C-alpha positions in Angstrom: 0.1 22.0 -19.2 2.3 19.0 -20.0 5.1 20.7 -17.9 2.7 21.2 -15.0 1.8 17.5 -15.1 5.4 16.6 -14.3 5.9 19.0 -11.5 5.6 16.6 -8.7 7.5 17.0 -5.3 8.2 13.4 -4.4 10.7 14.2 -1.6 9.0 15.2 1.6 7.7 12.2 3.6 5.6 14.4 5.9 3.9 16.1 3.0 3.2 12.7 1.4 1.6 11.4 4.6 -0.7 14.5 4.8 -1.6 14.2 1.1 -1.9 10.4 0.6 -1.7 8.9 4.0 -5.3 9.7 4.6 -6.4 6.8 2.4 -3.3 4.7 1.8 -3.6 2.9 5.2 -7.3 2.4 4.6 -6.5 0.9 1.2 -3.8 -1.6 2.4 -6.1 -4.2 4.0 -8.7 -4.5 1.2 -5.9 -4.5 -1.4 -4.1 -7.4 0.3 -7.3 -9.3 0.6 -7.8 -9.1 -3.2 -4.1 -9.6 -4.0 -4.3 -12.9 -2.0 -0.6 -13.3 -1.4 0.4 -16.3 0.8 2.1 -15.7 4.1 5.8 -16.3 3.9 6.0 -15.1 0.3 8.9 -13.0 -0.9 7.3 -9.8 -2.1 8.5 -6.7 -4.0 6.7 -3.4 -3.2 7.3 -1.2 -6.2 7.4 2.6 -5.5 6.9 1.8 -1.8 6.7 5.5 -0.7 6.6 5.8 3.0 6.1 2.1 3.5 2.4 1.7 4.2 1.9 -1.4 2.0 5.3 -2.8 2.9 4.4 -2.7 6.6 1.0 -4.3 6.0 2.6 -7.1 4.0 5.2 -7.8 6.6 2.6 -7.9 9.4 0.7 -10.4 7.3 3.8 -12.6 7.2 5.6 -11.7 4.0 9.3 -10.9 3.5 9.4 -7.6 1.7 11.7 -5.5 -0.3 10.4 -2.0 -0.8 12.0 0.0 -3.6 11.5 3.7 -4.3 13.3 6.5 -6.2 12.8 9.0 -3.4 15.4 9.0 -0.7 13.1 11.3 1.3 10.3 8.8 1.2 12.6 5.9 2.1 13.9 7.9 5.1 10.3 8.3 6.2 9.5 4.6 5.6 12.5 3.5 7.8 11.5 6.0 10.5 7.7 5.3 10.5 7.4 1.7 9.4 10.4 -0.4 10.1 9.9 -4.1 10.5 12.3 -7.1 10.7 10.8 -8.5 7.5 11.3 -5.3 5.5 14.3 -4.0 3.6 13.9 -0.6 2.1 16.2 0.4 -0.8 16.7 3.1 -3.3 16.2 2.1 -6.9 14.8 2.7 -10.4 11.7 0.6 -10.7 12.0 0.9 -14.5 15.3 -1.1 -14.4 15.4 -3.2 -11.3 18.5 -5.0 -10.0 16.7 -8.3 -9.2 17.1 -11.6 -11.0 14.3 -12.9 -13.1 11.7 -15.0 -11.2 13.2 -13.8 -7.9 9.9 -12.9 -6.1 6.7 -14.7 -5.3 4.8 -11.5 -5.9 5.3 -7.9 -7.1 2.8 -5.3 -5.9 2.3 -1.5 -6.0 -0.3 0.9 -4.7 -0.9 4.6 -5.5 2.2 4.8 -7.6 1.8 3.6 -11.2 -0.4 6.6 -12.1 2.5 9.0 -11.5 5.1 7.0 -13.4 5.2 7.9 -17.1 6.8 4.6 -18.2 4.1 2.5 -16.6 4.3 -0.3 -19.2 8.0 -0.7 -18.6 7.5 -0.9 -14.9 4.7 -3.5 -15.1 6.9 -5.5 -17.5 9.7 -5.4 -14.9 7.2 -6.5 -12.2 6.3 -9.5 -14.3 10.0 -10.3 -15.1 11.1 -10.4 -11.4 8.1 -12.5 -10.4 8.2 -16.3 -10.6 5.9 -18.3 -12.8 2.5 -18.6 -11.0 3.3 -15.6 -8.9 1.1 -12.5 -8.4 1.4 -9.1 -10.0 -1.0 -6.6 -8.5 -1.6 -2.9 -8.3 -4.1 -0.3 -7.0 -4.5 3.2 -8.4 -7.2 5.9 -8.1 -9.9 6.0 -10.7 -9.2 9.3 -12.3 -12.7 9.8 -13.9 -15.3 10.1 -11.2 -13.4 8.3 -8.5 -11.9 11.2 -6.6 -14.6 13.6 -5.4 -12.3 15.3 -2.9 -10.0 16.3 -5.8 -12.8 17.0 -8.2 -14.2 19.7 -6.0 -11.0 21.7 -6.5 -10.3 20.7 -10.1 -13.8 21.4 -11.4 -14.0 24.7 -9.6 -10.6 25.7 -10.9 -11.6 24.6 -14.4 -14.5 27.1 -14.5 -12.2 30.0 -13.5 -8.8 29.2 -14.9 -7.6 27.8 -18.2 -4.7 25.9 -16.6 -7.1 24.0 -14.4 -9.4 23.2 -17.4 -6.4 21.7 -19.1 -5.4 19.8 -16.0 -8.9 18.4 -15.7 -8.9 17.2 -19.3 -5.4 15.7 -18.9 -6.3 13.7 -15.7 -9.8 12.6 -16.8 -8.5 11.6 -20.2 -6.0 9.1 -18.9 -8.1 6.0 -19.8 -5.5 3.6 -18.4 -7.0 4.6 -15.0 -10.6 4.2 -16.0 -12.4 0.9 -15.2 -10.5 -2.0 -16.7 -7.7 0.1 -18.0 -5.1 -1.6 -15.8 -6.6 -5.0 -16.7 -6.1 -4.3 -20.3 -2.5 -3.4 -19.7 -1.9 -6.5 -17.5 -3.1 -8.7 -20.4 -1.0 -6.8 -22.9 2.1 -7.4 -20.8 1.3 -11.2 -20.8 -0.2 -11.8 -17.4 -3.1 -14.3 -17.1 -6.1 -14.8 -14.9 -6.5 -11.1 -14.7 -9.2 -9.5 -12.6 -9.9 -5.8 -11.8 -12.4 -4.6 -9.2 -13.3 -1.3 -7.6 -12.5 -0.6 -3.9 -13.9 2.4 -2.1 -12.4 3.9 1.1 -13.1 7.0 3.1 -10.9 10.0 2.8 -11.4 12.2 5.9 -10.6 15.8 6.7 -10.9 17.5 10.1 -11.9 20.9 8.7 -11.8 23.0 5.5 -8.3 24.3 6.5 -7.1 20.7 6.8 -8.7 19.9 3.4 -7.3 23.0 1.6 -3.8 22.5 3.0 -3.5 19.2 1.2 -3.8 21.0 -2.1 -1.6 24.0 -1.2 1.2 21.9 0.3 0.9 18.6 -1.4 3.2 16.9 -3.8 1.0 16.5 -6.9 0.0 18.4 -10.1 -3.0 20.0 -8.5 -0.7 21.8 -6.0 1.7 22.9 -8.8 -1.1 24.3 -10.8 -2.8 26.0 -7.9 0.3 27.6 -6.5 1.4 28.9 -9.9 -1.7 31.2 -10.0 -1.8 34.7 -8.7 -2.9 35.3 -5.1 -6.2 36.7 -6.4 -6.9 33.8 -8.7 -6.0 31.3 -6.0 -8.1 33.1 -3.5 -11.2 33.1 -5.8 -10.9 29.3 -6.2 -10.5 28.9 -2.5 -13.6 30.9 -1.8 -15.7 28.8 -4.1 -14.2 25.5 -3.0 -14.8 26.5 0.6 -18.5 26.9 -0.2 -18.6 23.5 -1.8 -16.9 21.9 1.2 -19.2 23.6 3.8 -22.5 23.2 1.7 -24.1 25.7 4.1 -23.1 23.8 7.2 -20.7 24.7 10.0 -17.0 24.0 9.3 -15.8 20.7 10.6 -15.1 17.1 9.6 -16.0 15.8 6.1 -15.6 12.4 4.6 -15.2 11.9 0.8 -15.3 8.5 -0.8 -12.3 7.5 -2.9 -12.5 4.8 -5.5 -9.5 2.7 -6.4 -9.1 0.1 -9.2 -7.4 -3.1 -7.9 -5.9 -5.3 -10.6 -4.4 -8.8 -10.1 -2.8 -11.2 -12.5 -0.5 -14.2 -12.6 2.8 -14.8 -14.4 2.2 -17.7 -16.8 3.4 -21.0 -15.4 
């Protein structure tokens, strides 16, 4: 199962938008409210993806550099979310090219939970941020905070051993439980650390729309699901469909998604 955990497809910006774009734009505004970054600040967006947070920062008056390891996502960011105050660039967020104390803030959303070397990345975010500057992140709460995902994972776990292992792996990542990031922020040496939950709606037009995010998405659920036989996958789909419909006609459904937003300051 460890190998399945790493089988992400972080290349296709359109697949990313279908999979994550449903909630990333809803998250940007409450995240920026809680990050509390002053207009005119020079901000680093770590693992910027297709540029949702970078664009929101720029529209709020920041000067942004968005860095990502995926050339595909950066192409999507430049195509979908260009702005005079944004420069998108390819880079390794574990070893960033920027001078120490270069930025007023370093931020990241929906990214640190898929980077194995998270402590190294957060340490880099702290290094490139000036004393008194903000380091902030938002990730999904893996245990109990993702009911749209849990419907698939819990159903699959009853029927298939690989899904049971995936469930244990995801839920067991205590760094993404409440106050897990805050503990890491303090360990790295950030101060005035706060962490709060933020809930946004994740909306699907139909069961077909919902199911396609798991058959065509970039994450570990997709890699596990698509590695199954057609019969096994079909059985999971049948049970998940029943859970989605709950005896009602097919159509739109809204699932709450909980995110943990952490903020800290670089010591002055």
